[in-house]
N, C-alpha and C positions, 0 to 999 in steps of 0.2 A: 234489397239484399242481393248480392251477387250470386248468380246461378252456380251451383256446385256440380262439377262433372263427376267427381269421385267422393263417395262418403263411406268411411270405414268406421265401424262401431264395435267396441268390445272384442277386438280381434286377437285371438291366440293361435299360435302354431306350435305343435309338438311333434317332433320326429321320434319314431321308435316307440317302444313300450317296455314296461317293467324296468329291469336294471339298465336297459339301453335307452330309456326315455330321456330325450333332450329337449327341453323347452327352448324354442328359438325366438318367439315373439310373445309378448304378454300385454294384454289390455290396450291394444292400439286403437286410438281414436284419431281420425284425420279427415279433414275436408279439403278438397282441392278445387278452387274456383275455376270457372271457365276462362280459358285464355292464360292461365297462370303458368309459370315455369318454376317447378318445385324440385329442389335437389334433396335427396336423402343422404345424410352423412352420419357416420358413427364409427366406432372402433371395428377392426376386422372381426368378422364372425358375429356381428350384432344383429344380422338379419335384414340388412338393407335390400339385398337381391331377393331374399325370400319374400319380403313385403311387395316388391315390384312384381314378382311372379304370381303372388296371390291376387293382386289387382288385375293382372292379365289373365287370370284363370288358368295358369300353367301348373298350379298346385292348389290343393284345397285347404281351407282353414280348419282348425280343430274346434274353434268356437268363434262366435261373432258373425257380423254381416258385412258384405261389401256391395255397394251399389255403384254402377257406372251408367251415367245418363238415365238415372231412375230405374235401371234394370239390374238384375243380378249380374255378377261378373261373367257367369257362364253364358247368359243370354247375350250380353254385350260382345263376347268373343264370337258367338255364332253369327251375330249381326255385323261382324267385322268393324267394330268400333275402335279397334286397336291397330296401331302400327308399332313394331318392335325392332329395336336395334341393340345388338349385343356387342361385347368386347371384340369378338371375332366377327368379321363382316358376313360370314356364312354365304358366300357367293358360289355359284356353280361355274367351275372353270371351263366347261364345255359350251356354255352359253355366252353370247356377247354381252357387253355392258347393257345395251338396250334390252336384250333378251332377259337378263336378270331383273331389270326394272319392270318388265311386262309380266313377269310370272304371276304376281297376285291378281292381275287383271285377266289373265287366262283362266284362272280358277273361278273368277266371277263371270266368265262367259261373255266378256265384252268382245265386239267384233275386232278384226285385225287392224283396221284403220284407226279405230278409236284407241286401241291399245298403243299403237305406234305414236299417235299424236300425244297421248298422255305421258308416255315414257319420255319422249323428246322434251316435253314441257318440264318434267321433273328433273331431267338431266341439265336443262338450262338453269333451273332453280339452284342446283348445286354447282353450277359453273363447270359442267363437263360436256358442253356442246362440242362436237367434233370427235368425241371418244365413243360414240354409239357402237361402232363396229369393232372396237378393241375387246380383248378378253381380260378377265380379272388378273391373270398372272402377268399381264403387260402393264399393270398399274402399280403405283406406290401404295403403301398401307393407308395413307391419308385419303388418297383417291378412292380406294376400295370402300372406305367407310362412307364417303360421300355417295357412292353408288348404293350402299345399304340404306342410307337415309332417304335417297330418292325412291327406292323400292318401297320403304315403309310408308312414305307419304303418297304413293301412287294412287291409292284408292280413297284418298281424303278421309283418313281416320279422325275420330273425335279426340283421340288421345294418343300421344306418342310416348312409348315407354323405352327408356334408354338405360342399359346396364353397363356402366363404365365403358362407353364406346371409344373413348380416346386413351384408355389406360395403358395401352401397349405402344403408344406413339411417343416420339421424342418431343421435348418441351416446345420447341419452335413450331412444329407441326400442330401440336395440341393447341397452342395459343391461337394459331391461324384458324383452326377448325372451330374453336370457341366463337370467334368472330363470325364465321360463316353460319354456324348454328343459330346464333342470335338473329342474324339477318333473315334466315329462313323462318324462324319462329315469329318474328315481327311481320313478315310478309304473309304467312299462312294463318296466324292466330291459333295454331294448334296447341291445345293444352299439353304440357310436357312434364313427365316425371323422370328424373335423371339421377342415377346412382353414381356417386363418386367417392374416392378417398381423399380428394384434394380440397382443402378448405378454400384456397384462393379461387379455384375453378368454380366451386359451389357459389361463392359470393358473386363472382363476376357474371355468371350466367343467370342467376335466379331472381325471381320476384319474391320467393320465400325459400328459406332453408329449414328443413325438418331435421333437428338434431336428435340422434338416437343414443340410448344408453348401451352399455355392454350387455351381452347375452344374459338373460332373455331380453331382447330388444324392446324398449319402450320409447315413446316420443317424449323427450324431455321438454322440448319447446319448438314451436314453429316461429322462426325469426323473419319478419318482413325485411326485405332489402330494397330500400327506396332510392337507390342510386339512379341518377338520371338516365333516361333512354334517348337515343340509342347509345349503347356503351361502346367504347373504343379503347385504343391503347392508352389514352390519357386517363381513362377510368382507373387503370392499374397504378396510377401515380397519385390518385386522389386520397387525401387524408381520411375521408370518411370510408373509403374502400378498406383501408387498413384497420379502421375502427370496427367495421363489420367482421373482418377476419379475426380480430382479437375477441370479439363477442362470441363468435362461434367456437373458437378454440377454448375459451374459458368455460363455456357451457359444456363442452365435451369433457372437460376436466372436473365437472361437477360444481363449478363456481358460477355465480351470477354477477354480471356487470351491467351498468346502465347502458341502455341502447344509444348508439350514436345517432344524433339528430332525432331524439325521441319525440319532440313536438311534431316534426314533419311526418314521421311514421304514423303517429296517432291520427294525424289529419288526413292521411292518404286513403 
């Protein structure tokens, strides 16, 4: 059996109390295998980002359990098992690009030479060699997000949590960064959980797409996406790619359709 990095059982999340009580998530069960790329997708307000934040121990569940690497989410956060990337890059304008990437390593008390070496390696990974001494305000939005990804990976986290990191970018930049993210994921093998509103993006990136219902959010189905790797621009022209998009879209609408390539998925 494939080792699971994340195990969520019976998870509920309620905000407020009394008349202001708002159920956000209900009875969530989810397992994420090591090395998987799992996208969370569902209607606006269904709790995708809330689920991501619960996995990352940024908020606490109302009921249920979360394990990360066999530990509680809180212990995993203290052990620095997470790297996190949000829609805004959240970079410090007064620090250079390399200084931003080194920040988590400073917190972990690595020596200066080791921090610099690791930061340069991560910037090379996201293809930003030569930009080490630039400042965030000198970079495009897409380049800033690549710095944020480099920073999140700098301390070799077991799991990368990404909350709509490309949502504010134009379509061409977004597609290019999708390709770069897949390259980085394949190179590092980091288990990734990715929140998106885009069905094509979810299908293109993911090994599995977790489809969520409207609030209170539940997992309707986890759909394996067995499109060939490595994926590229030709993947977006593949008939089976469009088949997976249709399957996710219909599941979001509350319908069920046969899986594209069901025999291959079942055998994977």
